[in-house]
C-alpha positions in Angstrom: 18.6 32.8 15.7 19.5 29.2 16.4 22.6 29.2 18.5 24.6 26.0 18.9 26.8 25.8 21.9 28.7 22.8 20.8 31.2 23.7 18.1 31.3 21.4 15.1 33.5 21.8 12.0 32.4 20.2 8.7 34.9 20.2 5.8 32.9 20.3 2.7 34.9 19.9 -0.4 37.9 17.6 -0.4 41.1 19.6 -0.8 41.9 17.6 -3.8 39.5 18.9 -6.4 38.5 17.1 -9.6 40.9 16.8 -12.5 38.2 18.2 -14.7 35.6 20.8 -14.0 32.8 22.0 -16.3 29.5 21.3 -17.9 29.6 17.5 -17.7 29.9 17.8 -13.9 27.2 20.4 -13.9 24.8 18.2 -15.8 25.4 15.4 -13.3 24.5 17.6 -10.4 21.5 19.3 -12.2 20.1 15.9 -13.0 20.7 14.2 -9.7 20.6 16.8 -6.9 19.3 20.2 -8.0 15.7 19.1 -8.3 13.1 20.5 -7.8 14.0 24.0 -9.1 12.0 27.0 -10.1 14.2 26.9 -13.3 13.9 24.4 -16.1 16.8 22.1 -16.5 17.8 24.1 -19.6 17.8 27.3 -17.6 19.8 25.6 -14.8 22.4 24.5 -17.3 22.6 28.0 -18.6 23.2 29.3 -15.1 25.8 26.6 -14.5 27.6 27.6 -17.7 27.9 31.1 -16.4 29.5 29.8 -13.1 31.9 27.6 -15.0 33.1 30.5 -17.2 33.2 33.0 -14.3 35.3 30.6 -12.2 38.0 30.0 -14.8 40.5 32.6 -13.4 40.2 31.1 -9.9 40.4 27.4 -10.8 42.6 25.5 -8.3 42.3 28.1 -5.6 41.5 26.9 -2.1 38.8 29.0 -0.5 37.4 28.9 3.0 34.0 30.2 4.2 32.2 29.8 7.5 28.7 29.6 9.0 26.9 28.5 12.1 25.7 24.9 12.4 22.1 24.5 11.3 20.6 22.0 8.8 20.7 24.4 5.9 24.4 25.1 6.3 25.1 21.4 6.8 23.6 20.7 3.4 25.7 23.5 1.9 28.9 22.2 3.6 28.4 18.5 2.8 26.7 18.7 -0.6 26.7 22.1 -2.3 30.3 22.9 -1.6 31.3 19.5 -3.1 29.1 20.3 -6.2 30.6 23.8 -6.5 34.2 22.3 -6.4 33.4 19.7 -9.0 31.7 22.2 -11.3 34.0 25.1 -11.0 37.4 23.7 -10.0 37.6 26.1 -7.0 38.5 24.0 -4.0 35.9 25.1 -1.4 35.9 24.3 2.3 32.7 25.4 4.2 33.4 25.3 7.9 30.5 24.9 10.4 31.1 26.3 13.9 28.9 27.7 16.7 27.1 31.0 16.0 29.0 32.8 18.8 32.3 31.5 17.2 31.3 32.9 13.9 30.9 36.4 15.5 34.2 35.9 17.3 36.1 35.1 14.0 34.4 38.0 12.3 35.4 40.4 15.1 39.0 39.2 15.0 39.2 39.8 11.3 37.7 43.3 11.8 40.1 44.1 14.5 43.3 42.6 13.0 42.5 43.4 9.4 43.9 39.9 8.6 41.9 37.5 6.4 40.6 34.6 8.4 37.7 33.5 6.2 37.1 34.5 2.6 33.4 35.0 3.3 31.0 34.7 6.2 27.4 33.8 6.7 26.5 35.9 9.7 23.2 37.2 10.9 21.8 40.3 9.4 21.4 41.4 13.0 24.9 42.9 12.4 23.6 45.2 9.7 24.1 48.3 11.9 27.6 47.1 12.8 28.6 46.6 9.2 27.1 49.8 8.0 28.9 51.9 10.7 32.3 50.2 10.8 32.5 50.1 7.0 34.7 47.0 7.0 32.1 44.9 5.2 32.0 45.4 1.4 28.7 47.1 0.4 27.4 44.6 -2.1 25.6 47.2 -4.1 28.9 48.8 -4.9 30.6 45.5 -5.3 28.1 44.0 -7.8 28.2 47.2 -9.9 31.9 47.7 -9.7 34.9 45.6 -8.7 32.8 42.4 -8.5 30.7 42.9 -11.6 32.5 40.3 -13.6 31.7 37.7 -11.0 28.1 38.7 -10.3 25.5 36.3 -11.6 23.2 38.0 -14.1 20.5 35.7 -12.9 20.9 36.5 -9.2 17.6 38.4 -9.1 18.1 40.4 -5.9 14.5 41.5 -5.8 13.4 37.8 -5.4 15.0 37.7 -1.9 12.3 38.2 0.8 14.8 39.5 3.3 16.7 42.1 1.3 15.2 45.0 3.4 16.9 43.4 6.5 20.3 43.6 4.9 20.0 47.2 3.5 21.7 50.0 5.4 20.3 53.5 6.1 22.3 54.6 3.0 20.1 52.4 0.8 23.0 50.0 0.0 22.8 46.2 0.3 25.5 45.1 2.7 24.7 41.4 3.0 22.5 38.9 1.0 20.3 36.3 2.7 21.3 32.6 2.6 18.7 31.3 5.0 15.7 32.7 7.0 13.5 31.5 9.7 10.9 33.2 12.0 10.1 33.1 15.6 6.4 32.2 15.9 3.7 30.9 18.1 3.4 27.1 18.3 0.5 25.1 19.6 -1.2 21.7 19.8 -3.9 22.0 17.2 -5.4 18.6 18.2 -5.8 19.7 21.8 -7.3 23.1 20.9 -9.9 21.3 18.8 -11.1 18.9 21.6 -14.8 19.8 22.3 -14.5 19.1 26.0 -11.4 21.4 26.4 -13.0 24.1 24.3 -16.2 24.0 26.4 -14.2 24.1 29.7 -12.1 27.0 28.5 -15.1 29.0 27.4 -16.8 28.3 30.8 -13.8 29.5 32.8 -12.6 32.4 30.7 -15.6 33.6 28.7 -14.1 33.3 25.2 -13.1 30.7 22.7 -9.9 28.6 23.0 -7.9 29.4 19.9 -4.7 31.1 18.7 -4.0 33.9 21.1 -4.0 37.4 19.6 -2.8 39.1 22.8 -0.6 38.1 25.7 -3.7 38.1 28.0 -5.1 35.2 26.1 -1.7 33.4 26.0 -1.5 33.7 29.8 -5.1 32.4 30.2 -4.3 29.4 28.0 -1.0 28.8 29.8 -2.9 28.7 33.1 -5.7 26.6 31.7 -3.5 23.7 30.6 -1.0 23.8 33.5 -3.4 24.5 36.4 -6.9 23.5 35.2 -6.4 20.7 32.8 -3.2 19.3 34.3 -3.4 15.9 32.5 -4.3 14.7 29.0 -4.5 10.9 28.3 -3.0 10.3 31.8 0.1 12.4 31.2 1.0 15.7 32.9 0.8 18.7 30.5 2.0 22.3 30.6 0.6 25.4 29.0 4.0 27.0 28.3 7.6 26.2 27.5 10.7 28.4 27.8 14.2 28.3 29.2 16.0 30.4 31.9 19.6 29.3 32.6 22.2 31.9 32.9 23.8 31.4 29.5 24.4 33.5 26.4 21.3 32.0 24.8 19.2 33.8 27.4 20.3 37.0 25.7 18.9 35.9 22.3 15.7 35.1 24.1 15.3 38.9 24.5 17.2 40.5 21.7 15.2 38.4 19.2 12.4 40.9 19.5 10.8 39.9 22.8 10.5 43.6 23.8 8.7 44.6 20.6 6.3 41.7 21.0 5.3 43.3 24.3 5.0 46.7 22.6 8.3 48.4 23.4 9.7 50.7 20.7 8.0 52.6 17.9 6.1 51.8 14.8 8.1 50.9 11.7 8.9 48.0 9.4 11.4 46.4 9.4 12.3 48.1 12.7 10.8 50.8 14.9 11.9 54.4 14.3 13.1 56.4 16.1 13.1 53.7 18.9 13.8 50.1 17.9 13.0 46.8 19.7 16.3 47.0 21.7 15.1 50.3 23.1 17.7 52.3 21.2 16.7 55.7 19.9 18.3 57.1 16.8 18.2 60.7 15.4 19.0 60.6 11.7 21.5 57.6 11.7 23.0 58.3 15.1 22.1 56.3 18.2 21.4 58.8 21.0 20.6 56.5 23.9 18.8 53.5 25.3 17.8 54.7 28.8 14.4 56.4 29.1 16.2 59.4 30.5 17.9 59.8 27.0 14.7 59.0 25.0 15.3 55.2 24.8 13.0 52.4 25.9 15.3 49.6 27.1 14.1 50.3 30.7 10.7 51.7 29.9 7.4 50.3 31.2 6.8 48.1 28.2 10.3 46.5 28.4 9.9 45.9 32.2 6.5 44.4 31.5 8.1 42.1 28.9 10.7 40.8 31.3 8.2 40.4 34.2 5.8 38.3 32.1 8.7 36.1 30.8 9.7 35.3 34.4 6.1 34.8 35.7 5.2 32.4 32.9 8.4 30.5 33.2 7.9 29.9 36.9 4.1 29.3 36.9 3.3 27.5 33.7 6.4 25.8 32.2 7.9 22.4 33.4 10.0 23.0 36.5 13.2 21.9 34.7 12.8 24.7 32.1 14.3 27.4 34.3 17.6 25.4 34.3 17.7 24.9 30.6 19.6 26.6 27.8 18.0 27.3 24.4 19.4 24.2 22.8 18.2 22.0 25.7 14.7 23.4 25.7 14.3 23.3 21.9 13.4 19.6 21.6 10.9 19.6 24.6 7.6 20.5 22.7 8.1 17.5 20.3 8.0 15.2 23.4 4.3 15.8 23.6 3.6 17.4 26.9 3.5 21.1 25.9 0.2 22.8 24.8 1.7 26.0 23.4 4.9 28.0 23.1 5.0 31.8 22.5 8.7 31.9 21.4 9.3 29.1 18.9 11.7 29.1 15.9 10.5 27.7 12.6 13.9 26.1 12.1 12.6 23.4 14.4 9.9 22.5 11.8 11.7 19.5 10.3 12.4 18.0 13.7 8.9 18.6 14.9 7.4 16.9 11.8 9.5 13.7 12.1 7.4 10.5 11.8 7.1 8.6 15.0 7.3 11.6 17.4 4.4 12.1 19.9 3.3 15.3 18.0 2.8 13.5 14.6 -0.2 11.3 13.9 -0.3 7.8 12.3 -0.4 9.3 8.8 2.6 11.5 9.6 0.5 14.7 9.7 1.5 17.2 12.4 -0.8 17.4 15.5 0.5 21.0 15.9 0.5 24.3 14.0 2.5 27.5 14.0 0.8 30.9 13.9 1.6 34.6 14.3 2.9 35.5 17.8 0.5 37.2 20.2 1.3 40.8 21.2 1.5 42.6 24.5 -0.7 45.5 25.7 1.8 48.1 24.6 1.9 46.9 21.0 0.2 49.0 18.3 -0.6 48.3 14.7 2.3 49.2 12.5 4.9 47.8 14.8 7.0 44.7 14.2 5.5 41.6 15.8 8.4 39.2 16.1 11.9 38.2 15.1 13.2 36.7 11.8 16.7 35.3 11.5 18.4 36.0 8.2 21.9 34.4 8.1 23.5 36.4 5.3 26.6 36.4 3.1 29.1 39.0 4.1 32.3 40.0 2.3 35.1 41.8 4.2 37.3 44.5 2.8 40.3 42.7 4.5 39.9 39.7 2.2 42.1 39.9 -0.9 40.0 40.7 -4.0 40.8 37.5 -5.9 39.8 35.4 -2.9 36.8 37.6 -2.3 35.7 37.0 -5.9 36.0 33.3 -5.7 34.1 33.2 -2.4 31.4 35.4 -3.9 30.9 32.9 -6.7 30.3 30.2 -4.1 27.9 32.5 -2.1 25.9 33.1 -5.2 25.9 29.4 -6.1 24.2 28.3 -2.9 21.5 31.0 -3.2 21.1 30.6 -7.0 17.7 29.7 -8.4 19.3 26.5 -9.7 19.8 25.2 -6.2 17.7 27.3 -3.7 14.4 25.4 -4.0 16.0 22.1 -3.2 18.0 23.7 -0.4 14.8 25.1 1.0 13.1 21.7 1.0 16.1 20.3 2.9 16.5 23.1 5.6 13.0 24.8 5.5 14.6 28.2 5.7 13.2 30.0 2.6 14.9 33.1 1.1 13.2 33.5 -2.3 9.6 34.5 -3.1 9.8 32.2 -6.2 10.6 29.2 -4.0 7.8 29.8 -1.5 5.1 29.8 -4.2 6.5 26.8 -6.1 4.0 23.9 -6.6 6.2 21.5 -4.7 5.6 23.5 -1.5 1.9 23.7 -2.1 2.0 19.9 -2.2 4.2 19.6 0.9 2.5 22.4 3.0 0.0 20.1 4.9 3.0 18.2 6.5 4.7 21.5 7.7 2.1 22.8 10.2 1.6 26.3 8.8 5.1 27.2 7.7 4.3 27.7 4.0 1.0 29.4 4.8 2.9 31.9 7.1 5.6 32.7 4.5 2.9 33.1 1.8 0.9 35.4 4.0 1.0 39.2 4.2 1.7 38.9 7.9 5.3 37.8 7.4 6.6 41.3 6.9 6.1 42.0 10.6 8.8 39.4 11.5 12.2 41.1 11.1 15.8 40.8 12.4 17.6 43.3 14.6 17.9 46.6 12.6 20.3 49.4 11.9 19.8 51.2 15.3 22.1 48.8 17.0 25.6 50.2 16.4 27.7 47.3 17.6 25.8 44.0 17.9 28.6 41.9 19.4 29.4 44.4 22.1 25.8 45.2 23.1 24.3 41.7 22.7 26.6 40.2 25.4 25.1 42.6 28.0 21.6 41.2 27.8 21.9 37.6 29.2 23.8 38.7 32.3 21.2 41.3 33.2 18.2 39.1 32.4 19.7 36.3 34.5 19.8 38.6 37.5 16.0 39.1 37.2 15.4 35.4 36.7 17.3 34.5 39.9 15.6 37.2 41.8 18.9 39.1 42.5 17.3 42.1 40.9 13.7 43.2 40.2 12.8 43.4 36.5 13.0 47.2 36.7 16.5 47.1 38.3 17.7 44.6 35.7 16.5 46.7 32.8 17.9 49.9 34.4 21.3 48.2 34.6 21.1 47.0 31.0 20.1 50.4 29.7 22.9 52.0 31.6 25.5 49.5 30.3 24.3 49.9 26.7 24.7 53.7 27.0 28.2 53.3 28.4 29.2 51.1 25.4 27.7 53.7 23.0 29.5 56.5 24.9 32.8 54.8 24.4 32.0 54.4 20.7 31.1 58.1 20.6 34.4 59.1 22.2 36.4 56.9 19.9 34.9 58.5 16.7 35.5 55.1 15.0 32.0 54.9 13.5 32.1 58.3 11.9 29.0 60.5 11.3 26.6 57.7 12.0 28.2 56.6 15.2 26.5 57.2 18.6 26.0 60.8 19.9 24.2 60.4 23.3 21.5 62.7 24.4 22.0 64.3 27.8 20.0 62.5 30.5 16.9 64.3 31.8 13.8 63.5 33.9 12.2 60.4 32.3 8.8 62.1 32.5 9.8 64.4 29.7 10.1 61.5 27.3 7.2 59.5 28.7 4.9 62.4 28.0 5.8 62.7 24.4 4.1 60.6 21.6 5.6 57.2 20.7 8.2 55.3 22.6 9.0 55.2 25.5 5.3 54.8 26.4 4.0 55.5 30.0 2.9 52.6 32.2 -0.6 51.4 31.4 -3.2 51.3 34.2 -4.3 47.9 33.0 -1.6 45.6 31.6 -4.0 42.7 31.2 -6.9 43.6 28.9 -9.5 40.9 28.0 -8.0 37.9 26.2 -8.6 37.6 22.5 -8.2 34.6 20.3 -8.8 33.6 16.7 -9.6 30.2 15.2 -6.6 28.9 13.3 -8.5 27.7 10.3 -10.2 31.1 10.0 -6.9 32.8 10.3 -5.4 30.9 7.4 -8.5 31.6 5.3 -8.1 35.3 5.9 -4.5 35.1 4.7 -5.6 33.4 1.5 -8.3 36.0 0.9 -5.8 38.9 1.3 -3.4 37.3 -1.2 
């Protein structure tokens, strides 16, 4: 997910709400701001009428919600919260803070049982945490019970493309998506089409320059641009971009599905079962270990390969300064025009990458770049997830008083309602609804967005998913990753030693959870360690080391790829 290290707070609605709230205010917003919409204006006004009536008991209340700082949430905070206040009379403040701070506030509320915020937008990566601790309100129960009177009849849960990400093993919805973006492959379409570069690549590597299907091809292309091409139009170019500073963002670089892209874990959508992309094995709903000796895959051959390739490519093919950058520092670099491709690129950068006047946009404001599905490593098999998708999702806590929870739930539904979601998607480019993705306005805008709409309309998108339910305590476990990965980047540990340490530390956290009994019948219950060969010789993950970790490179032409998506639809 996009993690901002600088904390910013935006106060959305002025504490002094309007003297009058109702349909006149709703009409003003529908006419001026909530366009385009998948609903007709008449249907929008009908939905607004429902919000006005449902909000009556809470008029004048001051409600506070929180999210991380990204463009979509800035729009909610500055514009939609103001609209909600004017239409309903509920005085809404939508705070924007760093993603890590959101988790910290949520943890504090969970531990103290005191209400800090009336609702949270936090990553669906915490689904395993919410499901096990049972401090988040299961929305399935809420919408059919205590919160039924404040649940929008037009919410249309089945229209949300990420609802499988926010569903627990018990089949209940625990969160509902507010925004989504995927982690895809990014490349300079214009360079890949140059006849002289295509001919040179074919001569050197024996196959066509195109979108890499596997990591072997990605590595060849990285070498080609950094080592063989070196310069384009008199400027130094690089075949890869990444970041490597010892910083919490280095953890997201790996927990956001890097291991599964290499092929660690088992088959299964949205997440591998019984072993997921963090290398954690579950039996039933109980995590039983992440070390290979316990049946996990955090320190298995595929995971070690994933870390090794990350370090190799960073050092050999990325700009020298990349190793000292954090996520937020590295993010803008491809738009500066010297990067040929990036294997780990978030679609939330689309708007910035498409800005007129940047080196990666032509004189007609068309992107010189495209996004495409991520290539996979040699351990990957058909049926596995192929990358990460962020799904910042509304979460209600049991520690929030019911009346405040109801008022906050009204706002949550308002900003994801069909009346406003299409416009919000055009602003932030983080789609959550199937109906929005297929709207004519996005068909018209698609050529300016470098493949974003084509990807979200394609059957491929289901392979990009967030962290799943195998992870029993996301905040506690996620913080272990960056410190261990950093040891490998600096050379203080080998990739194998770093992943051994990570697996051992994850098992210790799960062991403490097991002893506490706090997570009940779905909490961890660790397997006893045994010789790793036992698990490596069984089918599925952990998989034994391959004799050849670099098969022949394979690519596909981008335009042919998009055509195949259209044909499948």
